[in-house]
Steps between C-alpha positions, in 0.01 A plus 500: 500500500370279213148407417396144425515575134856635525808308575809627691818474292702199564203319673480146373166388359556136507598269783875480545739317727440238785359544839696298753331434837677387803298385796636255757148388618426133456165616337675736245411270213134547586503877520718533195281260298168670614647848398657407180296215359120463431289187547182411323296603799550706810305513829311808599486637865219263576700192380304455177678407182488788238639504141857619456653346181192322407186697403257212483486116532270214437489134581474267211471118473319441840768698690808326342599797301533856614519762226620843586514835304841683560481874550603699177709805489730416804874516481766374724757734663737430205233599252424152372116464442310242702354219305339152559857349445621679826213343698561152353874529564441589865285193538738275320799630714296444824391153375857367477566565876409230753430746779450857343326670796657534841157522672417148378447258226113556510593795267638274244311419187458127423829371352313393177330845452621688194440823313456607157459836324194530271562855386722799574306577826346161587614200681337165593606304794433128484450295824475123533213569737309800616703738723281718721800688617651589166397861511664543841809317389536765236577739786832330537581470135738799416483613138842645397659649188701274270815656623437386848447132405784510233759654713410516873227251601444445874873427567546255219861596450572410852277202561380379154146530639264757647419289805669442830707818523271677762 
C-alpha cells in the first residue's frame, strides 16, 4: 500500500487520455455537461444561487455592467488553468447561437450583450439594459477548456452550431 506522499511505480501523475461517454438518453448532453463542465454559479439544495467559477460579483453602471471575479487555482480535466478568458469565451460562444437553451429563450442574454476581460481573473459583462436574470442565466453558461471549443464544441463539426441538435 502507498501513502499519499508515495507514488506507485507506473502510476501517472498527470491527466492522460480521453474519456468517451455513450448514453442514448435524450438528456445525455445535460448530464454530461453538468458533470464535466462548470458554470459561473450553481444552485444549492434550496434552489439558491451559489458561486462556482465566480467568487464574487458586483453591478456597475446602474445595473448595465456585471463584473465577476473568476476563481483562481482551478484546472480543467486536461490540466489547463481556468482564467477569465475561458468565461468570456463561454459567453461569446453562447451569444452566437439564436436558441442556446432547450428550456427556452428566456435564458438567453440580450443579443447586444458583450463581455470583456479586465484581468486574468475578472470579466465584465455589458448589457444594453439591466438584466435581473443575468445571475440565473449564468447557471446555463458552461465554461469549458480551450480544447473543447477548439476541437469539439457542442456538435459543431456535425451541425456548424451548438443549437438545435437536442
